[in-house]
C-alpha positions as CSV (number, residue, x, y, z in Angstrom):
1,M,0.1,-0.2,-0.2
2,A,1.0,3.4,-0.4
3,T,0.0,7.2,0.3
4,A,-1.7,9.7,-1.9
5,I,1.3,11.3,-2.7
6,E,3.5,8.8,-3.2
7,I,1.3,7.4,-5.9
8,A,0.9,10.9,-7.7
9,E,4.7,11.4,-6.9
10,F,5.1,8.0,-9.3
11,L,2.3,9.4,-12.0
12,D,4.0,12.6,-12.2
13,Q,7.7,11.1,-13.2
14,E,5.2,8.3,-15.2
15,L,3.3,10.7,-16.9
16,D,5.9,13.9,-17.1
17,I,3.2,16.1,-15.2
18,N,5.6,18.9,-14.8
19,G,7.5,18.8,-18.2
20,I,4.1,19.8,-20.0
21,E,2.6,23.3,-20.5
22,D,-1.1,22.8,-19.6
23,N,-4.4,25.1,-19.0
24,S,-5.4,22.3,-16.3
25,S,-3.4,22.1,-13.2
26,N,-1.9,18.5,-13.1
27,G,-1.2,16.7,-10.3
28,L,-2.0,16.0,-7.4
29,Q,-5.4,18.4,-6.5
30,V,-6.5,17.1,-2.9
31,E,-4.9,15.5,-0.8
32,N,-5.8,13.0,1.8
33,T,-4.5,11.1,4.6
34,G,-4.1,7.5,5.2
35,E,-2.8,4.3,2.9
36,I,-4.6,4.2,-0.5
37,K,-6.3,1.0,-0.7
38,K,-8.5,1.6,-3.8
39,I,-8.2,4.0,-7.0
40,G,-11.3,5.2,-8.9
41,F,-10.6,6.4,-12.4
42,A,-12.7,9.1,-14.0
43,V,-13.1,11.4,-17.0
44,D,-14.7,14.8,-15.0
45,A,-13.8,15.6,-11.5
46,C,-17.8,16.2,-10.8
47,L,-19.7,15.6,-7.6
48,E,-21.2,12.8,-9.0
49,T,-17.8,11.3,-10.4
50,F,-16.8,11.5,-6.3
51,Q,-19.9,10.4,-4.9
52,Q,-19.8,7.2,-6.9
53,A,-15.7,7.0,-5.9
54,V,-16.7,7.0,-2.2
55,E,-19.4,4.7,-2.5
56,A,-17.2,2.1,-4.3
57,G,-14.8,2.3,-1.4
58,C,-12.1,4.3,-2.9
59,Q,-9.8,6.7,-1.1
60,M,-8.2,7.7,-4.1
61,L,-9.6,9.3,-7.6
62,I,-7.6,9.9,-10.8
63,V,-9.4,12.0,-13.3
64,H,-8.4,13.5,-16.7
65,H,-10.3,16.9,-16.2
66,G,-9.5,18.1,-12.8
67,L,-10.9,20.9,-10.7
68,F,-8.8,23.7,-10.7
69,W,-7.8,25.0,-14.7
70,S,-5.6,28.2,-14.6
71,F,-7.3,30.7,-16.8
72,N,-10.0,30.7,-14.1
73,K,-10.0,32.3,-11.2
74,F,-9.3,30.1,-7.5
75,Y,-12.4,31.0,-5.9
76,L,-13.6,27.5,-4.0
77,I,-17.3,28.9,-4.1
78,G,-20.4,27.5,-5.5
79,S,-20.1,23.8,-7.7
80,D,-15.7,24.0,-6.5
81,Y,-16.4,24.7,-3.1
82,K,-19.3,21.7,-2.9
83,K,-17.0,19.5,-4.5
84,V,-13.5,19.9,-2.5
85,K,-16.0,19.5,0.6
86,F,-17.1,16.4,0.1
87,A,-13.7,15.0,-0.8
88,L,-12.3,16.6,2.4
89,E,-14.8,15.2,4.6
90,N,-14.7,12.3,2.6
91,N,-10.7,11.5,2.5
92,L,-10.7,11.7,-0.9
93,A,-7.1,12.5,-2.6
94,V,-8.2,13.4,-6.4
95,Y,-4.9,13.2,-8.8
96,V,-5.1,15.1,-12.4
97,A,-3.4,14.6,-15.9
98,H,-5.1,16.3,-19.1
99,L,-2.6,16.9,-21.7
100,P,-0.2,14.8,-20.0
101,L,-2.6,11.3,-21.0
102,D,-3.9,13.1,-23.8
103,L,-0.2,13.1,-25.6
104,H,1.3,10.0,-24.2
105,P,3.2,7.4,-26.3
106,Q,1.8,4.7,-24.7
107,Y,-1.2,5.7,-21.8
108,G,-2.4,8.5,-23.9
109,N,-6.0,8.8,-25.2
110,N,-4.9,9.1,-28.4
111,A,-2.1,6.2,-28.2
112,Q,-4.9,4.1,-27.4
113,L,-7.0,5.3,-30.1
114,A,-4.5,4.1,-32.7
115,K,-4.2,0.9,-30.9
116,L,-8.0,0.1,-30.6
117,L,-7.5,1.2,-34.6
118,N,-4.8,-1.0,-35.0
119,L,-2.9,1.8,-36.9
120,Q,0.2,1.1,-38.0
121,K,3.2,3.1,-39.1
122,V,2.0,5.7,-36.3
123,E,3.0,9.1,-36.0
124,P,2.6,12.2,-33.8
125,F,0.2,14.4,-35.3
126,L,-0.8,18.2,-34.3
127,K,1.9,20.0,-31.9
128,E,0.4,21.7,-28.9
129,K,2.6,23.6,-26.6
130,G,5.9,22.1,-27.9
131,K,4.1,18.5,-27.9
132,Y,2.9,16.3,-30.4
133,L,-0.8,15.8,-29.5
134,G,-2.6,13.8,-31.6
135,W,-1.5,10.7,-33.6
136,L,-1.4,9.9,-37.0
137,G,-1.2,6.3,-39.1
138,E,-1.8,3.7,-41.8
139,T,-4.8,1.3,-41.9
140,S,-6.1,-0.7,-44.4
141,F,-10.0,-0.9,-42.8
142,T,-12.6,1.1,-44.9
143,L,-15.0,4.0,-43.1
144,K,-17.9,1.6,-42.2
145,E,-14.8,-1.1,-41.0
146,I,-13.6,1.5,-38.9
147,K,-17.2,2.9,-37.5
148,K,-18.1,-0.9,-36.2
149,V,-15.3,-0.9,-34.2
150,L,-15.6,2.3,-32.4
151,E,-19.4,1.5,-31.9
152,K,-18.4,-1.6,-30.3
153,N,-16.0,0.3,-27.9
154,K,-19.2,2.3,-27.0
155,I,-17.3,5.2,-29.0
156,Q,-20.3,7.4,-31.2
157,T,-20.3,7.9,-34.7
158,L,-21.4,11.0,-36.3
159,T,-20.2,10.7,-39.4
160,L,-19.1,13.5,-42.1
161,P,-18.5,10.8,-45.1
162,F,-16.8,13.0,-47.5
163,G,-13.8,10.9,-48.2
164,K,-13.2,7.8,-50.1
165,D,-14.8,4.7,-48.6
166,K,-11.4,2.9,-48.4
167,V,-9.1,4.8,-46.0
168,K,-5.7,4.9,-45.9
169,K,-4.5,7.4,-43.3
170,V,-6.1,8.1,-40.6
171,A,-5.8,11.6,-37.9
172,I,-6.9,11.0,-34.3
173,V,-6.9,14.0,-31.6
174,S,-9.5,13.1,-28.7
175,G,-12.0,15.7,-27.1
176,G,-12.6,19.0,-28.4
177,A,-10.3,19.2,-31.1
178,A,-12.6,19.6,-34.4
179,A,-11.0,22.8,-35.7
180,D,-7.6,21.1,-35.7
181,V,-9.6,19.0,-39.1
182,T,-7.1,21.6,-41.1
183,E,-4.5,20.2,-39.9
184,A,-5.8,16.6,-41.4
185,I,-6.5,18.0,-44.5
186,A,-3.1,19.4,-44.6
187,K,-1.9,16.0,-43.6
188,K,-3.9,14.4,-46.4
189,A,-5.9,12.0,-44.0
190,D,-8.8,10.1,-45.4
191,L,-10.2,10.4,-42.1
192,Y,-10.3,12.2,-39.0
193,I,-11.2,11.7,-35.5
194,T,-12.1,13.3,-32.6
195,G,-14.6,14.2,-29.6
196,E,-16.8,17.1,-30.1
197,P,-18.7,18.2,-33.7
198,M,-18.5,22.0,-34.9
199,H,-20.6,23.5,-36.9
200,H,-18.2,24.8,-39.5
201,V,-16.0,22.1,-39.7
202,Y,-19.2,20.1,-41.9
203,H,-18.2,22.5,-44.9
204,Q,-14.6,22.2,-44.3
205,A,-14.5,18.6,-44.4
206,K,-16.5,18.3,-47.8
207,E,-14.6,21.1,-49.8
208,A,-11.5,18.7,-48.8
209,D,-13.0,15.4,-49.8
210,I,-12.0,13.9,-45.8
211,N,-14.0,12.0,-43.8
212,V,-14.5,13.0,-40.1
213,I,-16.2,11.2,-36.9
214,F,-16.8,12.8,-33.9
215,G,-17.0,10.0,-30.9
216,G,-17.7,12.7,-27.9
217,H,-15.5,14.2,-26.0
218,Y,-16.4,11.6,-22.7
219,E,-16.0,8.8,-25.2
220,T,-12.3,9.4,-26.7
221,E,-11.3,10.5,-23.5
222,V,-11.9,7.4,-21.3
223,W,-9.2,5.4,-22.4
224,G,-6.1,7.2,-21.0
225,V,-7.2,6.9,-17.2
226,K,-8.8,3.0,-18.1
227,A,-4.7,2.4,-19.4
228,L,-3.4,3.4,-16.1
229,M,-5.8,1.7,-14.0
230,P,-3.1,-1.8,-14.8
231,V,0.1,0.2,-14.0
232,L,-0.9,1.7,-10.5
233,K,-2.3,-2.1,-10.1
234,A,0.7,-3.3,-10.2
235,Q,2.9,-1.0,-8.9
236,F,1.1,-0.4,-5.3
237,K,-1.1,-4.1,-5.4
238,V,-4.1,-1.6,-4.9
239,K,-7.5,-2.3,-6.0
240,V,-8.9,-0.2,-9.0
241,E,-11.8,0.9,-10.8
242,F,-13.4,3.0,-13.8
243,I,-15.8,5.0,-12.4
244,D,-18.1,5.9,-15.5
245,V,-20.5,8.8,-15.9
246,P,-20.9,9.7,-19.6
247,T,-22.1,13.0,-20.8
248,L,-24.2,14.0,-23.4
249,I,-21.3,15.6,-25.6
């Protein structure tokens, strides 16, 4: 068993938390006391996630979207106060990994999605704050076959089918990166996969003859935290559980 601080120190190094510029305050955002016997893993640091983690017997929660962001003024009022109060009253530690868990070459959301689609000759795609965020790779799947794989894994498939059905090159950036379809077009991708849709991307994709799949912000970002589960289970001999609190977007 280990403490939240010891687990956080391990993750800080494993995910290069301090080496990545990010608007999220990555790392241990809420400390607790005692040893960690069970860790919950989730996408969002929302009150519902906190409640389910405590009900599941977790002493620590690891999330992708945290409590505090550097572009927000720091006031513990309203919903922020309720969440922090709940975490402290229930001795729940909260650890956050935002961009570090998007771009990690092994555990990252995008790396895991590329693995899910069995992309070949994978290379970094879309530079963000000095680091490459997404992945670009080759496939022999058709658009229909790719959609089947995504749907089987509970990923949405809102599709702009404006490119070839026989897909050769796929670009992936999880979450809210619809505007970066321009980068996928520049790289001559046949398919761009991201999370949230944007209105103007419809015409961009149609005029550039590229397929786009919007998989859902939530659905494309469960993969990083899930990839950390077996790592921490083996490293610290703790129980782990994914806390599923899906959203509509």
